[in-house]
N, C-alpha and C positions, 0 to 999 in steps of 0.2 A: 847377537844383540849386544849393544853397548850398555855400560852401566847406567847411562842416562835414560835408556829405554826400559830398564828393569823395574818392575813393580813388585814389592814384597808380597809373598804369598803366606797365607795363614791356614792352619788346619786344626780341627778340634783334637784335644788330647785329654785323656782321662787320667786323673791323679788319685790314687788311693791313699787315704790318710788313716791315722789311728782309729780303731774301732770299726774299720771297714767303710768309712765314709768316702765316697767317690765324688770328686769334683771335676767337672768338665770345663776346660778353658781353651780359648783360641791361642795358639802359639805360632811363632814365626818359623817358617820353613827356612833352614840354613841358606842364606843368600850366597851368591858367587863371591869369591875373594875380591874380585875387582870392585864389586859394589861396596863391600865392607871397607876397602881401601879408600874409596871415594868419600864415604861417610866420615872416616877418620880425618881425611884432608880438610873436610869442611866442618869439623868439630861437631858432627852429628852422630847419633847413636840409635841403636834399637834394643838396648839392654832391658827396657821395661816390658818387652814383648815376648819374653821367654820365662820359663819356670826355673828359678835359681835354687841351688841346694840350700842356701841360707834361709830362704822362705820356708822350705819344707822342714828344715830342722826347727825353725821357730814354731811351726804348727805342732810338731812332736812335743816340744818343750811346754807349750801352753796346754796341750791335751793331758800331759802328765799331771798337771795341777790346775784345773780350770779356775780355781779361786784367784789365780794370779791376775786374771782379767776382771776388772771391776769398774763400775760406773760408766762414764762416757769414754769411748775408745776412738783413737785416731791412728790410722796407718799412714806412715810417711813412705813414699816411694812404693806404692801398692803394686805397681806393675800389672800382672795378670789378675791381681785381687785375691789370690788363693788364700792368704791368711784371713782377710776380712770375710770372705765367703765361708770359710770354715767356722769363724766365730758366729756368723748369722745362722748357719745350719745347726750348730750345736747350742744356740741360745746363750752364748757367752757375752757378757757385757750388756749394759742398759741401752746403749746406742753405739752405732759404728759409723765412722766417717773415713772414706778412702780418698787419698790424694796422690797425684803424680804430676810430674812436670812435662810429660810427653803427651801431646794432643792425640796422636795415633794410638798410644797405649790406653788413653782414657776411652776412646771409641771402642777398643777391644774389651776394655773392662766393662763397659755397659752391655756389650754383647755377652760377656761371660756371666753377668748377673742374670740375664734373661735365660741363658742356657741352663742355669741352676735354679730357675723358678723363683728368683728374688726380685723384688721391686724396690730398689734403693736408689736415691738420688746421688749422683756423682758430681762433685764440684768441678768447675773449670780448672785448668792448669794451675797448680800451686808450686811456686819455685821457692826452695829453701832460702833462709837468710833472716835478717833482722829488718826486713822491709815492711813498713807500716801499711803500705798500699796492698801488698799481697795478703797480709793478715786481715785487713779490713774487708777485702774482697771475699775472702773465705768466710768471714763472720757474716757478711751480708747475705751470701748465698744460703748459709745455714740458718739464717734468721735467729741468731743467738746474741745474747747481750755481751757487752764488753766488760772485762777482758775475756777474750776467747781462750778457754782453758779446757784441758782434758785430763781425766783421772788416769787413763792408761794410754800410753803411746807405744806403738809397735813398729819395728822395722827389721827386715831380713835381707842381708846381702846387698846393701844399698850404697856402700862406699867403695868405689873402684877407681877413683881419680883423686889426686892429692888435694885438690881444692874443695872437695866435698865435705870432709869432716867439720871444718869451721862453719860452713853454711848449714849443715845438718844440725849440729848442736846449738847453733844460734836460734834455729827454729824451735828446737826442743825447749830451750830456756824461756822462750816467749809463750809457748803453748802448753807446757806442763803445769798442772794445778799444784798448789803448794805441797800437798801430800801425795801427789801423783808419782807414777813410776813409768819409766821407759824400759822396755825390754828390747834389746838390740842383739841380733845374731850377726856377728861379723866374721867374715872369712877374708883373710888378706889377699888382695888382688892389686896388681900394678903398683906395688910399692906402698900401698896403704896398709901399714903394719898394725898389729895390735898396740904397739907402743905409741904410734902416731894417734890412734883413736883415743887412747887413755889420756895422753898428754893434752890433746886438743880439748877434750871434754873437761878436764880439770882446769885448764887455762881459762875456760869460760865460767868458772865458778860452780860447776856441777860436781856432784859426787858420783863416782863410778866404781862398782865392784864386779868381779867375775862371779857368776852363779855356777858353782861347781856341783849343783844337785842333779844335773842332767847333762850328759855328754855322749857323743859318739866318737870314741877314741880308738876303736878297733873293729875289725870285721865281725867280731863275736859279741858286739854290744847287744844287750837284752832286747831292745826294740829294733826290729829290722828297718832299714832305710827304704823309703819309697823307691821304685825302680828309676825314677828320674834323678834321684840324688847321686852325687859322685862321692865315693869313699875318700878319694884324695882331697876333696874339699872338706868333707865332714870331719876328718881327723884334725884339721886346722881351725875348725870353727870354735868360737867362744860366744856364750850368751852373757851379755852384760846387763846389770841392773843399774839404772841411772836415776838419781833423784836430785832435787834442788838443794838439799842440805843433808849432812851426814846423819842428823838425828832421825830422818825419815827412813833410813835404810834398816 
């Protein structure tokens, strides 16, 4: 079968999070290398359709102190939706909005919500950046007043290409409420270093600090990693707290 004939396959996967909470999500069966190469050549990807270590670590981080999540919540690059599904299951946050820029991932996300007994509306594809049309479209779907702002923004393992940090933090700058907080779990991938993330964030006028209260820096960390998490990724992970001004940190 040629890569043009190949159709991605998905299977249900159970992920156990802190407190014994198990979430079921549809994830991508690893495709043939030829198919992945074709995606790369056409600047396409399937990154939103798998469970990433950074998302799992973000779940662990939030569960360690549920009060970090407050008010209206937005997840950027939700992918399988595992972070937002966890929030909904644990009753964290007043409201939850999940976004992603991959239409196929959004279809899977809707399926994942059903699998976990949740009835939540998922907006159409939202692409990061400073685009008024994108934000207006999201606001119209949610039927919320202008300006569209959230008290808590969450993102786990979402920056794996060099052009993404600027687009990501441009969205954060537009969508974060004046006293709001972004929690970002970043793992360096494909040259997107911690230094690049911090420099880009600060360059857009945001304040960013590393949250040292919770980390997986060794195989003997007190909280065990979920089976899907990779230790080689976990030891490189950093959780950042981002605000619109230094006084809010």
